[in-house]
N, C-alpha and C positions, 0 to 999 in steps of 0.2 A: 536526303539520306542516301548513303552509298549503297550500291547493290550488293546483296549477299544471298547465299543459298545454304540449305541444310542437306544432310544425308539422312536416309532412313534405312534401317538394317534390322533383320531378324536376329534376335539374341538366341541362337541355337544352344540348347542345353540349360537355359535359365528357366526356373520355375516361377520366379518373382523378381521384383526390383532388388530385394535383399540378396538373392543369390547372384544377380548380376554384380552388385556391389562387392560381394565377397570375392568374386573372380577378379575384378579389377583392383581389389586391395591386395591380392596375392602377388608374390614375387614373380611368378610365371608370367603375369600380364604386364609387368613393368619393364620399361626400357632402362638403359644404363643411368639415366638421370632420375630414376625413381618414379617417373610419371607413367600412368597407365597408357597403353597403346593398343590399337587394333591393327593387326597386320593383314593386308589384303593384296591380291595379285595386281589389281589395276590401280593406276595413278589417276586421281580425279582430274579430268580435263578442265573443270571449272575451279581450279585451285584458288585463284585470287578471290573469287566470290565466297568460297568456303571459308577461307582464312580471314574474311572480312566480317566475322561475327556468326559463323555457322556452328551448328551442333550436329551430333548424331542422335537421331530419335530412335529409341530401341523398341522393337515390337517383341513383346513377351506373351506367349500363350495367345497369339492372335490379336493382341491389343497394343497399341502404342501406349506406353505407360510412363516413360521417362526420357530424359535426354542428358547428354554430356557435351560440353562445349569443346570444339576442336581448337587446339592451340597451334599446331603446326603439322607439317608432313615431313617425315624423314625417309630417306632411302636406306633400306636394309637389305642385306644379302643373306638368304637362308642357307642352311646346311647343304642344300643341293646346288648352291652357287647361283641361284636365280634371284635377281633383284626384285624387291617388292616395295610397297608403300606402307610405312608405319604411320597410322593416323594417331598422333599424340593428343591425349585427352586431358581435360581438367578433371581431377579426381572427384569433384563434387557431382553427385547425381541429383538432378532436378526432376522431381515428379511433375508429370503433366496431366491434363485432363485425359481420360482414357478415350481411345478412338479405335474402332475395329479396323483391322488391316488384313487382307488376304495374303496367303503365303506368296513369296517371290524369292528368286535367287539373287545372291550378291547384295549390293546396295543400290539405291536409287537416289536421285536428287529429289528434294522436297522443297517446294516454294514456301517462303515464310508465310504467305497467305493461307496455305494449306496445312500448316503445322498446328497441332493442338496447343492451346495456351498452357503456360505453367500454372500449377496449382498455387493458390495464394500461400504466402510464407507460413501462416498459421496452420495450414493443412499439410505441409511437407512431411511431418512426422506421423501422420495418421496411419493406422494399420490399413493395408490394402484390402479391398473387397475380394472375395474369391473371383478368379478370372471369368468363370462362366456367368456369374451374376453381373460383374462389371461389363462384360460384353453385351449382355442383353439390355442393360440400362443404357449403354452407349448407343446401341442400335435404335432405341426409341428416343434418343436425344436427352436423356436425363443426366448423364455424366458428361 
């Protein structure tokens, strides 16, 4: 199997997977091609690995709860004239097993072996547990 990597990022301002989805469904979060994108200052140095099957895993309320597949990286120039990286994402949000994650700044690489698994297809539409309960269950290895 070819080598790939993921990113992990705090979803600042999201209260739930649903609120993250609402943001990425909004016009403000979409690029000119209509696909959602996350714009960041830094260009991933491990671009080839990321584009070889990687996703962004989103930390919401201290828990990894979902991921979005990375489709490509685009160069964009902000209103301030500074070039940035737009991480273009698949609009499908895939729920994952919850896993606690301490706060950090920016994004980090996440090895596939350290990434929480996707929830089975039949559980993708389940209502999420309250974040504090999900966090406590994840800490003891139940979720």
